[in-house]
N, C-alpha and C positions, 0 to 999 in steps of 0.2 A: 560434519557440515549440517547446518540446520537451515530451514527456510521459514521466513516470516511472511505470511500472507495478510495483506491489508485489503479487506473486502468491503465494498460500498454497496449495500443491498438496494435493490430497486424498491422505491416507495412512492406512494402518491404525493405529489407536490415536491418531490426531490429534484434537485438540479445538480449538474456537474459540468464544469467548464474544462473541457479537455485541453484547450489551448494553454490555459494557465497551468494546469496540472503537468502537462508534458514539457512545457517550455520554461516554467519557473519553479514549481514545487519539486518535481523529481530532480532537476539539476541541483537544487538546494540540498536535498537529501543526499545526493551523490557526493556533493562537496563536503558537507559536514561529516559524513561517515566514510570518507574516501579511504581511511586507513583500516577499516574493518569490514566494509561491505564487499562481498566477493562477486556479486552479480545482481542486476535488477532487471525485471521484466514487467511490462504493464499490458494488461489485457482488457479489452472492451467487450462486455457481454453482448451476445447476438441473439441468444435464445436458449431455451431449456429443452429437455428431451421431449419428444413427441409433439413438438410445436408449441410447447408452453413458453411463456415469456421468460426472459432471462431473470434469474434470481438476483444477480449482481450486475450493476451497471459497469463497474470497474473492479479489477483485482490486480494489485501490485504484489509481486513476489520478489523478496530480497533474500539473498543468501549470506550467511555469516558462518564463521568457524565454529561458534558455540553459542549457547543461550547466554552465557556470561558476557561474551563479546557484544551481543545485541543489547543486553541490559545496560552495560556500561555506556554504549553509544547513545542509547535512548536517554539515559539519565543526564548525559552531558549536553544534549541538544533538544530535549523534549519540549521545552517552552517555545522555542523558535519553530520547530517543525510542526508540533501539534497546533500552535497558534496560527499557522498559515492555512490550516484546513478551511476555515470560513471564507477564505479568498477564492476557493474553487468549488465548494459544495456546501449544502445544508444537510447532508447525510452523515450520520454518525458511523464511522467505520467499525467493522468487526475485525479484530486482530487474532490470528491463530499462528502459534509457533509449531513447526512440524519437524519431525525427524524422518528421513527417508529410510524405508525398510527394504525396498526392492529396487 
């Protein structure tokens, strides 16, 4: 099992429409990848350590059986899913694929 984190860093002038993201974009992702995504979670940044501001306004975590499963799903629907990003944010996401070790 792998996890794909899609992280939207906090930046000056950045905007994020949570209503659209939660009610339109994430359901789109879930529908298009329903045969391969094993779980989805969305987190809103509240702050950093020691009272620092949050480094990310939002982090979405998606679970897949393998990197190959994620890659195939992304290739099949990348244009539609990635093309929807400007509808809810002007922030370029950072994507990290992770393997759980512990």
